[in-house]
C-alpha positions as CSV (number, residue, x, y, z in Angstrom):
1,M,74.8,113.6,102.2
2,A,71.8,112.8,100.8
3,A,69.0,111.2,103.4
4,A,68.0,109.1,100.2
5,E,72.3,107.5,100.7
6,L,71.2,107.1,104.7
7,S,68.8,104.7,103.8
8,R,70.5,101.0,104.0
9,V,71.0,100.1,107.6
10,R,73.6,97.0,108.3
11,K,72.6,94.1,110.3
12,S,73.1,94.8,114.5
13,V,73.4,93.6,117.2
14,L,73.9,93.8,121.1
15,P,76.1,91.8,122.3
16,K,74.3,89.3,125.4
17,P,76.1,89.8,128.7
18,G,78.5,87.3,129.0
19,D,78.8,86.8,124.6
20,T,81.6,85.5,123.0
21,W,82.9,85.8,119.1
22,T,82.0,82.2,119.2
23,S,78.1,82.4,120.6
24,I,77.5,85.8,118.9
25,A,78.1,83.6,115.6
26,R,75.9,81.5,117.1
27,R,73.1,81.9,117.2
28,E,73.6,84.9,114.8
29,L,75.1,83.2,111.6
30,P,73.7,79.3,111.9
31,A,73.8,78.8,108.6
32,M,77.7,79.3,108.8
33,E,80.9,77.0,109.9
34,E,81.0,78.4,113.2
35,A,85.0,79.1,112.4
36,A,84.2,81.1,109.5
37,A,81.3,82.2,111.4
38,V,83.4,83.8,114.1
39,S,86.3,85.1,111.9
40,S,83.4,87.0,109.6
41,L,82.2,88.8,112.7
42,Q,86.0,89.3,114.1
43,S,86.6,91.3,109.7
44,W,83.2,92.8,110.2
45,N,83.9,94.3,113.5
46,L,87.7,95.3,113.7
47,H,86.1,98.5,115.9
48,V,85.9,95.4,119.0
49,F,88.7,93.1,117.8
50,M,91.2,95.3,117.5
51,R,90.3,97.0,121.2
52,A,93.4,95.9,123.3
53,V,92.2,93.5,125.7
54,G,93.7,95.2,129.0
55,A,91.9,97.9,128.5
56,A,89.7,97.0,131.2
57,G,92.6,96.3,133.8
58,G,92.3,93.1,132.8
59,V,88.7,93.1,134.3
60,R,87.4,91.3,131.3
61,G,89.5,88.9,131.2
62,D,90.4,87.8,127.6
63,N,87.4,89.0,126.4
64,P,86.8,92.3,124.3
65,I,83.3,92.1,123.7
66,L,81.0,94.9,126.2
67,P,76.7,95.0,125.7
68,S,76.6,98.3,124.9
69,D,79.0,97.5,121.9
70,V,77.4,97.3,117.9
71,I,77.8,94.1,116.7
72,F,77.7,93.9,112.8
73,I,76.5,90.3,111.7
74,E,76.8,91.1,107.6
75,P,80.0,92.5,106.1
76,P,79.8,96.5,104.4
77,Q,77.9,97.2,101.6
78,A,79.6,97.8,98.5
79,K,79.2,101.3,97.2
80,A,77.0,101.3,94.0
């Protein structure tokens, strides 16, 4: 793959401790209606959203977002 093909990087953030989909949506997508922003974040981050909730033995409760997760705050780009 040529380096020119890799020049565009999707915008992303690392969550703050205790972040939820709602808190990230409020902070990163303030112009969007909250429910739509949460839904968009979840669809752009299926690698986090579809994680099994009990994967860590229930320690995290029902919040599957870890501070080490990469959370995309924009949709994937269409191929040119």
